C-alpha positions in Angstrom: 0.0 0.0 0.0 1.5 3.4 -1.0 2.7 5.7 1.8 0.5 8.8 2.5 2.1 11.9 3.9 -0.3 13.7 6.3 -1.1 17.3 5.3 0.2 20.0 7.7 -2.9 20.6 9.9 -3.8 20.7 13.6 -6.6 18.3 12.9 -6.3 14.6 13.4 -6.9 11.8 15.8 -4.9 10.6 18.8 -2.2 9.4 16.4 -1.1 11.3 13.3 2.2 9.9 11.8 4.0 12.1 9.4 4.0 9.2 7.0 1.8 6.1 7.0 0.0 3.6 4.8 -3.3 5.0 6.1 -4.2 8.5 7.2 -5.9 8.9 10.5 -9.1 11.0 10.5 -9.9 13.8 12.8 -13.1 14.8 14.8 -14.2 16.9 11.9 -14.0 13.9 9.5 -15.6 11.0 11.3 -18.5 11.3 13.8 -20.9 8.9 15.5 -24.6 9.4 14.6 -26.4 6.8 16.8 -26.6 3.2 17.8 -24.4 1.2 20.1 -21.2 3.3 20.1 -23.0 6.7 20.4 -24.8 5.3 23.4 -21.4 4.5 25.0 -20.0 7.9 24.0 -23.1 9.7 25.3 -22.8 7.8 28.6 -19.2 9.0 28.8 -20.1 12.7 28.1 -23.1 12.8 30.3 -22.0 10.6 33.2 -18.5 9.3 33.3 -16.7 12.6 32.8 -18.7 14.2 35.6 -18.2 11.1 37.8 -14.4 11.3 37.5 -14.2 15.0 38.2 -16.5 14.8 41.2 -14.5 12.0 42.8 -11.2 13.8 42.2 -12.6 17.0 43.7 -14.0 15.2 46.6 -10.9 13.4 47.6 -8.5 16.3 46.9 -6.6 15.1 43.8 -7.5 18.2 41.9 -7.1 20.3 45.1 -3.5 19.3 45.1 -2.9 21.8 42.3 -4.6 24.6 44.3 -2.5 24.0 47.4 0.7 23.7 45.4 0.0 27.1 43.8 -0.5 28.7 47.2 2.6 27.0 48.7 0.4 25.1 51.1 0.9 21.5 49.9 4.1 20.1 51.4 3.6 16.6 52.7 -0.2 17.1 52.9 -0.7 15.5 49.4 -3.9 13.8 48.6 -3.6 10.4 47.0 -0.6 8.4 45.8 2.3 10.0 43.9 0.8 9.8 40.4 -2.7 11.1 40.8 -1.8 14.1 38.7 -2.1 11.8 35.7 -5.8 11.2 36.4 -6.5 14.9 36.2 -4.6 15.0 32.9 -6.5 12.1 31.4 -9.7 13.8 32.3 -8.5 16.9 30.5 -7.7 14.9 27.5 -11.2 13.4 27.6 -12.7 16.9 27.9 -10.5 18.1 24.9 -11.7 15.3 22.7 -15.3 15.8 23.8 -15.1 19.5 23.0 -13.5 18.7 19.6 -16.4 16.5 18.5 -19.2 18.6 20.1 -18.4 22.2 21.2 -20.3 23.2 24.3 -20.0 26.5 26.1 -20.6 25.2 29.6 -18.1 22.3 29.1 -15.6 24.7 27.6 -15.8 26.8 30.8 -15.4 23.7 32.9 -12.3 22.7 30.9 -10.7 26.1 31.1 -11.3 26.4 34.8 -9.5 23.0 35.3 -6.6 24.0 33.1 -6.2 27.2 35.0 -5.9 25.3 38.3 -3.3 23.0 36.7 -1.4 25.9 35.2 -1.3 27.7 38.6 0.9 24.9 40.0 3.5 25.0 37.2 6.9 26.3 38.5 9.0 28.9 36.7 11.2 26.4 35.0 8.3 24.4 33.6 8.3 21.6 36.2 4.8 20.5 37.2 4.2 17.8 39.7 2.3 17.9 43.0 4.2 15.1 44.8 7.8 16.3 44.5 10.1 19.2 45.0 8.4 21.2 47.8 9.2 21.6 51.4 8.2 18.3 53.1 8.3 16.4 49.8 11.0 14.2 48.2 13.3 16.1 45.8 12.5 16.2 42.1 13.5 13.0 40.3 14.7 11.3 43.5 12.6 8.2 42.8 12.5 7.5 39.1 11.6 3.9 39.7 8.3 4.6 41.4 7.8 8.4 41.4 6.0 8.5 38.0 7.0 12.1 37.3 7.7 11.6 33.6 4.6 9.3 33.4 2.4 12.1 34.7 4.1 14.6 32.3 3.3 12.3 29.4 -0.4 12.3 30.2 -0.5 16.1 30.4 1.3 16.3 27.1 -1.2 13.9 25.5 -4.0 16.1 26.8 -2.4 19.1 25.0 -2.1 17.0 21.8 -5.9 16.3 22.0 -6.5 20.0 22.3 -4.3 20.8 19.3 -5.9 18.0 17.3 -9.3 19.4 18.1 -8.3 22.7 16.6 -7.3 24.8 19.7 -3.8 26.1 20.7 -4.6 27.3 24.2 -3.2 27.6 27.8 -2.9 23.8 28.2 -0.7 23.6 25.1 1.5 26.4 26.5 1.8 24.6 29.8 2.8 21.4 27.9 5.4 23.2 25.9 7.0 24.7 29.0 7.0 21.3 30.6 8.3 19.4 27.6 11.1 22.0 27.3 12.0 21.5 30.9 12.1 17.7 30.4 14.3 18.1 27.4 16.8 20.1 29.5 16.7 17.6 32.3 16.7 14.3 30.3 17.9 15.3 26.8 21.3 14.8 25.3 23.0 17.0 27.8 20.9 15.9 30.8 20.5 12.9 33.1 21.2 9.5 31.7 17.9 8.1 33.1 14.4 6.9 32.3 11.1 6.8 34.2 10.0 3.6 35.8 6.7 3.8 34.0 7.0 4.4 30.2 4.4 6.9 28.8 6.1 10.1 28.1 7.8 8.5 25.0 4.5 8.2 23.1 3.4 11.6 24.2 6.6 13.4 23.1 6.4 11.9 19.6 2.8 13.0 19.2 3.6 16.4 20.6 6.4 16.8 18.1 4.1 15.8 15.3 1.4 18.2 16.4 3.8 21.2 17.1 6.6 20.6 14.6 9.2 20.8 17.3 12.0 18.2 16.5 13.5 18.3 20.0 10.5 16.4 21.4 11.0 13.6 19.0 14.7 13.6 19.7 14.0 13.2 23.4 11.6 10.4 22.8 14.2 8.6 20.8 16.8 9.0 23.5 14.4 7.7 26.2 13.5 4.6 24.0 17.1 3.8 23.3 18.1 4.2 27.0 15.5 1.6 28.1 17.0 -1.8 28.8 20.4 -0.6 30.0 19.7 -1.3 33.7 19.3 2.4 34.6 16.6 1.6 37.1 17.1 -0.2 40.4 15.2 -3.5 40.1 12.6 -4.2 42.8 11.3 -7.7 43.8 9.8 -8.2 40.4 13.2 -7.7 38.6 14.3 -5.4 35.8 11.7 -6.9 33.5 8.9 -5.3 35.4 10.3 -1.9 34.3 11.2 -3.1 30.8 14.7 -2.3 31.7 16.1 -5.8 31.2 16.9 -5.5 27.5 16.7 -2.9 24.7 13.3 -2.6 23.0 14.7 -3.7 19.7 16.1 -6.9 21.2 12.8 -8.2 22.7 10.8 -10.8 20.8 7.6 -10.6 22.9 5.9 -8.2 25.2 6.8 -9.0 28.8 6.8 -7.5 32.3 4.2 -5.0 33.5 1.5 -5.1 30.8 0.6 -1.4 30.7 4.2 -0.3 30.8 5.1 -2.7 28.1 2.4 -1.6 25.7 2.9 2.1 26.3 6.6 1.6 25.6 6.0 -0.4 22.5 3.6 2.3 21.2 6.2 5.0 21.8 9.0 2.9 20.2 6.9 2.4 17.1 6.2 6.1 16.9 9.9 6.8 17.2 10.7 4.2 14.5 8.2 5.7 12.1 9.5 9.3 12.5 13.2 8.3 12.4 12.8 5.8 9.6 14.1 3.0 11.8 12.8 -0.1 10.1 14.6 -2.5 12.4 12.9 -1.0 15.5 9.5 -1.0 13.7 9.9 -4.6 12.7 10.9 -5.6 16.3 7.7 -4.0 17.7 5.6 -5.7 15.0 7.1 -9.1 15.9 6.5 -8.4 19.6 2.8 -7.8 18.8 2.6 -11.0 16.7 4.1 -13.2 19.4 2.1 -11.6 22.2 -1.2 -12.0 20.4 -0.4 -15.6 19.5 0.6 -16.7 23.0 -0.2 -14.1 25.7 -3.6 -12.7 25.0 -7.0 -13.7 26.4 -10.0 -14.4 24.2 -11.4 -11.0 25.2 -8.3 -9.2 24.0 -7.2 -8.6 27.6 -3.6 -9.1 28.6 -1.8 -9.8 31.9 -2.3 -12.9 34.0 -0.2 -11.9 37.0 -2.0 -10.0 39.8 1.0 -9.3 42.0 3.0 -7.5 39.4 0.2 -6.7 36.9 2.3 -8.5 34.3 2.2 -10.7 31.3 2.6 -14.4 32.1 4.7 -16.8 30.2 3.6 -18.2 26.9 0.1 -19.7 27.1 -0.1 -18.8 30.8 -3.7 -17.6 30.6 -5.8 -18.9 33.5 -9.3 -17.5 33.3 -10.0 -17.2 37.0 -6.7 -15.4 37.6 -6.9 -13.2 34.6 -5.8 -9.7 35.5 -6.5 -8.3 32.0 -6.3 -4.7 33.4 -8.6 -2.2 31.6 -5.6 0.2 31.1 -3.7 -2.6 29.5 -6.6 -3.1 27.0 -6.5 0.5 26.2 -2.7 0.5 25.7 -3.2 -2.6 23.4 -5.6 -0.6 21.3 -3.1 2.3 21.1 -0.4 -0.1 19.8 -2.7 -1.9 17.4 -3.9 1.4 15.9 -0.4 2.5 15.2 0.4 -0.7 13.5 -2.8 -0.6 11.5 -1.9 3.0 10.3 1.5 1.9 9.2 0.6 -1.4 7.4 -3.1 -1.3 6.6 -3.2 -5.0 7.8 -6.7 -5.9 9.0 -5.4 -8.1 11.8 -4.7 -5.1 13.8 -8.3 -3.8 13.4 -9.5 -7.3 14.4 -7.7 -7.1 17.7 -8.9 -3.5 18.3 -12.5 -4.6 17.8 -12.0 -7.6 20.1 -10.4 -5.6 22.8 -12.8 -2.6 22.7 -15.9 -4.7 22.8 -14.8 -7.5 25.2 -12.2 -6.1 27.5 -12.5 -2.3 27.6 -16.3 -2.1 27.6 -16.4 -4.7 30.4 -15.0 -2.0 32.7 -17.8 0.6 33.1 -21.0 -0.4 34.8 -24.1 0.1 32.7 -24.9 3.4 34.5 -21.3 4.7 34.1 -20.7 5.2 37.8 -18.6 2.2 38.6 -15.7 0.3 36.9 -13.7 -2.9 36.9 -10.0 -2.4 37.2 -9.3 -6.0 36.4 -11.4 -8.2 34.2 -11.6 -11.8 35.2 -12.9 -14.5 32.9 -14.2 -16.7 35.7 -15.8 -15.5 38.9 -16.1 -18.4 41.3 -18.0 -16.8 44.2 -20.7 -14.1 44.3 -19.2 -10.6 44.2 -19.2 -8.2 47.1 -21.2 -5.0 46.6 -18.8 -2.1 47.2 -19.6 1.0 49.1 -20.7 3.6 46.6 -19.0 6.4 48.5 -15.7 4.7 49.5 -12.4 4.3 47.8 -11.8 0.6 46.9 -8.7 -1.6 46.5 -8.1 -1.9 42.8 -7.7 -5.6 42.3 -9.9 -6.8 45.1 -13.2 -5.5 43.8 -15.4 -8.4 42.7 -18.0 -6.1 41.4 -17.5 -2.8 39.7 -16.5 0.0 42.2 -17.0 3.7 41.9 -13.4 4.7 42.6 -10.1 3.1 43.5 -7.0 4.1 45.4 -5.3 3.8 42.0 -8.0 5.0 39.6 -6.1 5.0 36.3 -8.8 2.9 34.6 -11.9 5.2 34.9 -10.1 8.2 33.5 -8.5 6.1 30.8 -12.0 4.8 29.9 -13.2 8.5 29.7 -10.5 9.6 27.3 -10.9 6.5 25.2 -14.7 6.7 24.8 -14.4 10.5 24.1 -12.2 9.7 21.1 -13.4 6.2 20.1 -14.9 7.3 16.8 -11.4 8.3 15.6 -10.5 4.6 15.5 -13.2 3.6 13.1 -12.1 4.8 9.7 -9.0 6.0 7.7 -8.2 7.4 4.3 -5.6 7.3 1.6 -5.3 9.7 -1.4 -7.7 7.5 -3.3 -10.2 6.1 -0.8 -11.7 5.4 2.6 -11.2 2.3 4.7 -13.8 1.2 7.3 -12.3 -0.7 10.1 -15.0 -0.8 12.8 -18.7 -0.9 12.4 -21.4 1.3 14.0 -23.6 4.3 13.1 -21.2 7.0 11.9 -20.6 9.5 9.1 -17.3 10.0 7.2 -16.4 13.1 5.2 -12.9 13.7 4.0 -10.8 15.0 1.1 -9.1 12.6 -1.4 -6.7 13.6 -4.0 -9.6 13.8 -6.5 -12.1 15.6 -4.3 -14.5 15.2 -1.4 -16.0 11.9 -0.4 -18.8 11.5 2.2 -20.5 8.4 3.3 -22.7 7.1 6.1 -22.5 3.8 7.8 -25.6 2.3 9.5 -25.9 -0.9 11.4 -27.2 -2.7 14.5 -23.7 -4.1 15.1 -22.4 -5.7 17.3 -25.7 -7.5 17.7 -26.8 -7.4 14.1 -24.5 -8.3 11.2 -26.1 -6.1 8.5 -24.0 -3.1 7.7 -25.0 -0.5 5.1 -22.7 2.1 3.6 -24.4 4.8 1.6 -22.4 7.3 -0.5 -23.5 10.9 0.0 -20.9 12.6 -2.1 -18.0 11.4 -4.2 -15.4 12.7 -6.7 -16.1 12.5 -10.4 -13.0 10.3 -10.7 -12.6 6.7 -9.5 -12.3 6.3 -5.7 -12.5 3.3 -3.3 -14.2 2.1 -0.2 -12.7 -0.8 1.7 -14.5 -2.9 4.2 -12.8 -5.1 6.8 -14.0 -8.7 6.9 -13.6 -9.9 10.5 -11.4 -13.0 10.8 -14.4 -15.0 12.1 -16.5 -14.0 9.0 -13.9 -14.6 6.2 -15.5 -16.7 3.4 -19.0 -16.4 5.0 -19.6 -12.6 4.8 -21.7 -11.3 1.8 -20.8 -8.0 0.1 -23.1 -6.2 -2.4 -22.9 -3.0 -4.4 -26.3 -1.6 -5.3 -27.7 -5.0 -4.8 -25.2 -6.9 -6.9 -23.0 -9.4 -5.0 -19.3 -8.8 -5.0 -16.6 -11.5 -4.8 -13.7 -11.1 -2.4 -10.9 -13.0 -0.8 -9.1 -12.4 2.5 -9.8 -10.0 5.2 -10.5 -6.8 3.2 -12.9 -6.1 0.3 -12.2 -3.0 -1.7 -14.7 -1.5 -4.1 -13.2 0.9 -6.6 -15.4 2.8 -9.0 -16.7 6.3 -9.9 -19.2 6.4 -7.1 -22.4 8.5 -7.3 -24.5 9.9 -4.5 -27.0 7.2 -3.4 -24.8 4.2 -4.2 -25.0 1.6 -1.4 -22.6 -1.0 -0.3 -23.8 -3.7 2.1 -21.9 -6.1 4.3 -23.8 -9.0 5.8 -21.8 -10.7 8.6 -22.9 -14.1 10.0 -23.9 -13.6 13.6 -24.9 -17.2 14.5 -23.2 -18.3 17.8 -20.1 -20.4 17.2 -18.0 -22.6 19.4 -14.4 -21.6 20.0 -11.7 -24.1 21.2 -8.6 -23.0 23.1 -5.1 -23.9 21.9 -4.1 -27.1 23.7 -1.1 -25.4 25.3 -3.4 -23.2 27.4 -3.4 -25.7 30.3 -6.0 -23.8 32.4 -8.8 -24.2 29.9 -8.3 -27.7 28.5 -11.6 -29.5 28.1 -13.6 -26.3 27.8 -14.9 -24.2 25.0 -16.1 -20.6 24.6 -19.1 -19.3 22.7 -18.7 -16.2 20.5 -21.5 -14.4 18.6 -20.3 -12.1 15.9 -17.5 -9.9 17.5 -18.7 -10.6 21.1 -17.4 -13.1 23.6 -20.3 -14.7 25.5 -20.4 -15.8 29.1 -22.6 -17.8 31.4 -23.7 -15.8 34.5 -25.4 -17.4 37.5 -28.3 -14.9 37.2 -29.4 -16.9 34.1 -29.5 -20.3 35.8 -32.7 -21.8 37.1 -33.0 -22.2 40.8 -31.2 -25.2 42.1 -28.5 -25.1 39.4 -24.9 -24.2 40.2 -22.6 -22.6 37.7 -19.8 -24.9 38.9 -21.8 -28.0 37.8 -22.8 -26.8 34.3 -21.3 -28.3 31.2 -22.4 -27.7 27.6 -23.0 -29.7 24.4 -20.5 -28.2 21.9 -21.9 -30.2 19.0 -25.3 -28.7 18.6 -28.3 -27.0 20.2 -26.7 -23.6 19.9 -29.1 -20.8 19.0 -29.0 -17.1 18.5 -30.9 -14.7 20.8 -31.4 -10.9 20.4 -28.2 -10.0 22.3 -26.6 -13.4 23.0 -27.0 -17.1 22.6 -28.8 -20.1 24.1 -27.0 -23.5 24.5 -28.1 -27.0 25.6 -26.3 -27.9 28.8 -26.1 -30.4 31.6 -26.2 -29.5 35.3 -24.8 -31.7 37.9 -23.6 -31.4 41.5 -20.8 -33.7 42.4 -20.8 -35.2 45.9 -18.6 -33.6 48.6 -15.5 -35.8 49.1 -13.2 -36.3 52.0 -10.3 -36.4 49.5 -10.7 -34.6 46.1 -8.9 -37.1 44.0 -9.7 -40.7 42.9 -9.1 -43.5 40.4 -12.5 -44.7 39.5 -14.5 -41.6 38.4 -16.6 -41.9 41.6 -17.2 -38.2 41.6 -19.7 -38.3 38.8 -23.2 -37.2 39.5 -26.5 -37.5 37.8 -26.9 -34.9 35.1 -30.0 -32.8 34.5 -30.5 -31.4 31.1 -31.2 -27.7 30.8 -30.9 -24.8 28.3 -28.8 -21.8 29.5 -28.7 -18.3 28.3 -25.4 -16.7 27.5 -24.9 -12.9 27.5 -22.1 -10.7 26.2 -19.1 -10.8 28.5 -18.9 -7.0 28.6 -22.4 -6.9 30.2 -21.8 -9.3 33.1 -22.2 -8.2 36.7 -24.8 -5.5 36.0 -27.5 -7.4 37.9 -25.9 -7.7 41.3 -23.6 -10.3 42.8 -23.1 -13.4 40.7 -20.7 -16.0 39.5 -19.6 -16.1 35.9 -17.4 -18.0 33.4 -16.4 -17.6 29.8 -14.7 -21.0 29.3 -17.4 -23.7 29.7 -16.7 -27.4 30.3 -17.8 -29.8 27.5 -20.4 -32.3 28.6 -19.5 -35.9 28.7 -21.1 -37.7 25.8 -22.8 -41.1 26.0 -20.4 -42.6 23.5 -17.4 -41.7 25.8 
């Protein structure tokens, strides 16, 4: 696919490479118009943003900036050392929200919050509420755990969102002063050091792209190349936890702390693109391939270690111990999107879809006022209802909680949903590519003129997708549709009612389109049985059910009285039917006797099975009906012929 150089403009999405196979579209080019994804984006704008800000006001995280500005902070700091970053992620969400839907009241709210942040910035550009004042540790005295550069990165990303939404304002000026300070402290003539939590790398590259300042790219490159030289003091988890055990370009798979690893890989790819470092880009792509093949849950979630929030070893994917942190899912989308822009390969859009729908959307409660930090695939005991006005331990919440002592996930959800439409479509000089399906409009300029189209669908529950051309150049142009991996060979594509043949994961229709032309994509939504790789020890003898792009689960709420989730097994050879939002499957329910020793030689634990039909729901929707047990991977029922 030919390379496309992005035009010099402030517009664009969260990622806007200077050169790429596909061009990212901005908030003025792609917008949601209704349906599933607009419901989620509206929930974010009307509930989640306010929820996050109210909590951070209430517990003093935003007030830290006020007290810092007045010299009254000292050791009286609210929250852990990196809570500044949550305020910055909220600002990024507000910036994207204003970019897609200007609102005078929201603009005032955004500007008031920016002013409070700006008031705490010091004369040399430094801006952090946990370090450097009387009663606080000195600046950069704890690079392993202090998260200073990590917080800076999130502020800079908020400024990028503001620039990409068309405004060069106070927040951008704050970010410039801060980035200039960091360049002086950690640039070529500064400290030979890195932050324990990668994040600033990806922010600096994007800030360089948005502002045209080459020093920010230079600093990002330096920080990426420094990683893996043992500059950080290892803690009990080892240097791998910080990704400081080997250079980025030498790694073959993502490892260590999952969020750190994915943020670093995203920044490394950005650096590779802007410096034309093909070896580094190839290394990151290989890491993605190997991680997806061996270290990723069926939901797209990553991370199977609770203690260190880390990737496990290859095929170490226990469902009941899945950490699958929400932030790691968001970081995964960040990396996959960058790889998609560079290559145009639909496999990256496939993982984005899987992760968005089945990992990230599992986090917010249906009312938008509580969240999962971690996303288990098997809940063995009924969850405990959290206090709605108390801070909760992040990994111990068995139901969604309103806020956590480490609340990186709610604000990350907020900035992701505010900009989620910007991951749906791209363009080249000759056409538009549709990667995700929902109700949205696209209008952008091609080399031959303007093209505008509308996408309408009941996806992800209905597989019928309609693409209607509203405006097109007189010359030939193209529209490309992604065929999800699970639908290849079974999806039906038509143009103005005539069926179109295709092969592979993308169908491209090239012609001189006219207003009113309609392309349709019909995706098979019948439930299907998915088997795990035999090397995933923890789920041998089980299967999962998927329906379209959605992973299904069995929740105890849907079992008849007297049936226990632990005793349910399913027939994987038939009796699988589609429901409006999920699936129904024929199953057996049995309760094995309580033993005095849980092992035996003669199969004496078998119990009488009772036949039953069970309802499966989308995994992202579980735990919205109160305490329950749940599982994604379901045991296969013993057959009479065995």
